[in-house]
C-alpha positions in Angstrom: -101.8 -29.0 -89.8 -102.7 -28.3 -85.9 -101.1 -30.3 -83.4 -102.6 -32.2 -80.4 -99.7 -31.1 -78.0 -100.2 -27.3 -78.8 -104.2 -27.2 -78.3 -104.4 -25.2 -75.4 -102.0 -22.7 -76.8 -104.2 -22.2 -80.1 -107.1 -22.2 -78.1 -105.8 -19.2 -75.6 -103.8 -17.3 -79.0 -107.2 -17.6 -80.9 -109.4 -16.3 -78.3 -106.8 -13.2 -76.7 -107.8 -10.8 -79.6 -111.1 -10.1 -77.7 -108.9 -9.0 -75.1 -106.8 -7.0 -77.9 -109.9 -5.2 -78.8 -110.2 -7.0 -81.6 -113.2 -9.3 -83.3 -112.7 -13.3 -83.0 -114.9 -13.2 -86.1 -117.4 -16.6 -85.4 -118.0 -17.9 -88.7 -121.8 -17.8 -88.9 -122.3 -21.5 -89.9 -120.0 -22.4 -86.6 -122.1 -20.1 -84.3 -125.3 -21.7 -85.6 -124.1 -25.4 -85.0 -122.9 -24.2 -81.5 -126.7 -23.0 -80.7 -128.2 -26.3 -82.3 -125.7 -28.5 -80.1 -126.3 -26.3 -77.1 -130.6 -26.7 -77.7 -129.6 -30.6 -78.2 -127.7 -30.9 -74.8 -130.4 -29.0 -72.6 -133.1 -31.3 -74.7 -131.5 -34.9 -73.9 -130.3 -33.6 -70.3 -134.1 -33.0 -69.9 -135.2 -36.5 -70.7 -135.2 -39.1 -68.0 -132.7 -41.9 -68.2 -133.1 -45.4 -67.0 -129.9 -46.1 -64.5 -128.5 -48.9 -66.2 -126.6 -51.2 -63.3 -124.4 -53.1 -66.3 -121.2 -52.6 -67.1 -120.3 -50.0 -69.7 -117.0 -47.9 -70.8 -118.1 -44.7 -68.7 -117.6 -47.3 -65.2 -115.5 -50.1 -66.3 -112.6 -48.0 -64.8 -113.9 -48.1 -61.6 -113.0 -49.9 -58.7 -114.5 -53.6 -58.5 -116.4 -53.4 -55.1 -118.4 -50.4 -56.3 -119.4 -51.8 -59.2 -120.3 -55.5 -57.4 -122.9 -53.3 -55.3 -123.9 -51.4 -57.8 -124.8 -54.7 -60.0 -126.9 -55.6 -57.1 -128.5 -52.1 -56.0 -132.4 -53.2 -56.0 -133.0 -49.6 -54.1 -131.6 -47.4 -56.4 -129.3 -46.2 -54.1 -127.2 -44.0 -57.1 -130.1 -42.3 -57.8 -128.6 -38.9 -58.6 -130.1 -36.3 -56.5 -131.5 -32.8 -57.9 -128.6 -30.6 -57.7 -126.3 -33.3 -59.3 -128.4 -33.3 -62.2 -128.4 -29.5 -62.4 -124.1 -30.1 -62.4 -124.3 -32.5 -64.8 -126.3 -30.0 -67.2 -123.9 -27.3 -67.0 -120.9 -29.8 -67.7 -122.8 -31.1 -70.9 -123.2 -27.3 -72.1 -119.5 -26.7 -71.2 -118.4 -29.8 -72.8 -119.9 -27.9 -75.8 -118.3 -24.4 -75.4 -115.2 -26.5 -75.1 -115.1 -28.0 -78.4 -116.6 -24.7 -80.6 -113.1 -23.5 -79.0 -111.4 -26.4 -80.4 -112.8 -26.0 -83.7 -111.8 -22.2 -83.9 -108.4 -22.8 -82.9 -108.2 -24.8 -86.2 -108.1 -28.4 -84.6 -109.9 -30.9 -86.4 -112.9 -32.5 -84.4 -114.3 -35.6 -85.3 -116.2 -39.0 -83.9 -118.5 -37.1 -81.5 -120.5 -39.6 -79.4 -118.9 -42.5 -81.8 -120.2 -45.4 -79.9 -117.6 -48.0 -79.4 -117.0 -51.6 -78.2 -114.6 -53.9 -76.5 -115.5 -57.1 -75.7 -119.2 -56.4 -74.7 -118.8 -53.3 -73.2 -120.3 -50.3 -75.1 -119.6 -46.9 -74.3 -119.7 -43.1 -76.8 -116.7 -41.6 -76.7 -116.5 -37.5 -76.7 -114.6 -37.0 -79.7 -111.3 -37.2 -81.7 -109.3 -34.0 -82.0 -106.8 -34.4 -84.7 -107.5 -37.9 -85.0 -106.8 -38.8 -80.9 -109.1 -39.8 -78.8 -110.0 -36.9 -76.4 -112.2 -37.1 -73.5 -114.1 -33.4 -72.3 -113.8 -33.2 -68.5 -115.4 -30.3 -66.5 -113.9 -29.8 -63.1 -113.8 -28.4 -59.7 -110.2 -26.3 -58.9 -109.3 -29.4 -56.7 -110.1 -31.7 -59.6 -108.9 -29.7 -62.4 -105.6 -29.9 -60.6 -105.1 -33.5 -61.7 -105.5 -32.8 -65.3 -103.2 -29.6 -65.4 -100.1 -31.8 -63.0 -100.9 -34.8 -65.1 -101.2 -36.7 -61.2 -104.6 -38.5 -62.3 -103.4 -41.9 -62.4 -102.1 -41.5 -59.1 -105.8 -40.7 -58.0 -108.6 -41.7 -60.0 -111.4 -42.7 -58.2 -113.9 -42.5 -61.2 -111.8 -44.6 -63.5 -111.2 -42.0 -66.4 -107.8 -43.4 -67.6 -109.9 -47.0 -68.1 -112.6 -45.3 -70.0 -110.0 -43.5 -72.1 -107.8 -47.2 -72.6 -111.1 -48.2 -73.9 -112.2 -46.3 -76.3 -108.3 -46.2 -77.5 -108.8 -50.1 -77.7 -111.4 -49.8 -80.2 -109.9 -46.7 -82.3 -106.9 -48.4 -82.1 -105.0 -45.1 -81.2 -102.4 -44.6 -78.5 -102.0 -40.6 -77.7 -105.2 -39.5 -76.6 -106.0 -37.7 -73.5 -108.7 -35.3 -71.6 -109.2 -31.7 -72.1 -110.4 -30.5 -69.0 -111.5 -27.1 -68.0 -111.7 -25.8 -64.4 -115.3 -24.4 -63.8 -114.1 -22.0 -61.2 -111.8 -20.4 -63.2 -112.1 -20.7 -66.8 -108.3 -22.6 -67.2 -108.2 -25.1 -69.7 -105.8 -27.8 -69.4 -104.8 -30.9 -71.8 -103.8 -34.1 -69.9 -102.2 -36.8 -72.6 -101.2 -39.9 -69.8 -98.1 -41.7 -70.3 -98.3 -45.2 -71.8 -96.8 -46.4 -68.1 -100.2 -44.8 -66.7 -102.7 -46.6 -68.8 -104.2 -50.0 -68.0 -105.0 -53.5 -69.9 -108.4 -52.5 -70.6 -109.1 -56.3 -71.9 -107.7 -57.6 -69.0 -109.7 -55.0 -66.5 -112.9 -55.9 -68.2 -112.5 -59.9 -67.8 -111.5 -59.4 -63.9 -114.3 -56.8 -63.4 -116.7 -59.5 -65.2 -115.3 -62.1 -63.0 -115.9 -60.5 -59.5 -119.0 -59.2 -60.5 -120.4 -63.2 -60.6 -119.0 -64.0 -56.8 -121.3 -64.4 -53.8 -119.1 -61.8 -51.8 -117.5 -58.5 -52.5 -114.1 -58.2 -53.8 -112.0 -56.2 -51.3 -112.6 -52.6 -50.7 -111.5 -49.9 -53.0 -109.3 -48.0 -50.7 -107.7 -48.4 -46.8 -109.2 -46.8 -44.0 -107.5 -43.7 -43.1 -106.6 -42.4 -39.3 -108.6 -39.4 -38.5 -106.3 -37.3 -36.5 -104.3 -38.8 -33.4 -106.6 -40.1 -31.1 -107.3 -43.3 -32.7 -109.9 -43.0 -34.8 -110.4 -44.5 -38.3 -112.3 -43.3 -41.2 -112.9 -43.6 -44.9 -110.8 -42.9 -48.0 -111.7 -39.4 -49.2 -112.6 -41.4 -52.4 -115.2 -43.2 -50.6 -117.3 -39.8 -49.5 -119.5 -39.5 -52.6 -119.9 -43.6 -53.2 -123.8 -44.3 -52.3 -123.0 -48.1 -51.1 -120.4 -46.7 -48.1 -122.6 -47.8 -45.2 -123.2 -51.3 -46.9 -119.7 -51.5 -47.6 -118.6 -50.7 -44.3 -121.4 -52.4 -42.4 -118.8 -54.6 -40.8 -116.9 -51.2 -38.9 -117.2 -50.2 -35.4 -117.6 -53.9 -34.4 -120.2 -54.4 -36.6 -122.7 -51.6 -35.5 -121.6 -49.9 -39.0 -119.9 -46.5 -40.4 -120.8 -43.5 -37.5 -121.2 -40.1 -38.9 -120.1 -37.0 -37.2 -120.5 -33.6 -38.7 -117.3 -31.1 -38.6 -117.5 -27.4 -39.8 -115.9 -28.6 -43.0 -118.6 -31.5 -44.0 -119.5 -35.2 -42.4 -116.5 -37.8 -41.6 -117.4 -41.3 -41.7 -115.6 -43.2 -38.9 -115.0 -46.8 -39.2 -113.1 -47.2 -35.6 -114.3 -44.7 -32.5 -111.5 -44.7 -29.8 -112.6 -41.1 -28.6 -115.6 -39.7 -29.7 -115.0 -36.5 -31.3 -117.3 -33.2 -29.6 -119.2 -32.8 -32.2 -122.7 -33.8 -33.4 -123.3 -37.4 -34.5 -126.1 -38.1 -36.7 -127.8 -41.7 -37.2 
């Protein structure tokens, strides 16, 4: 019987026959199933979905302050830009490709998109592989390294581990993890968090529900950071893609809010300016 810990080696050894001049011999029924699933993924992506502002398993692991702002988002600041929509599409398609590789390598895939519920929080898990919950992730090179090195627990701004803990709580399992693909190189990684890296998901749910009832937001998710040696301070890198950063830091720069400076590497959001950078500043 295939073992989850051997998944990556099994996938690589299954596919390497092509490089050796041999036919992979994909079963016809599996090829047809893959085609149908790719079609369905495309059709599901093409339909607009209402942006839920409530708690769900996919966001419960995120910082409470971000969820507090999201729950009060009347202007739909979290609306997905078109490039992000495109990124989500090829993410969905790559997930189907990964699951095909898993099946070809002899591992058992079950419970795909099964609905789960923990203390009123709903979600849909990607699947189980060999009886354990596995979340499929497509990642850029930098993000992929967190799964490859096992350092995700140290830097998890999207709350992936909390999401996994919720699925496992519903299923009564504890040895699952993440199957990730590097979108840039095609490299695969399996990351199974240690028990000490996981969270008490029920406690997280209860505390988050309570935080959302407060009239003022919870403490900031991350501390500010020095921007070089000038005395300037900037927001944490994990805040860059948050749609609520300007509202969150409205008290920065003595009440003037964040100041944005455009460097060659991209924008830098300063919370304190001791010495103005010699680059363009945008409102």
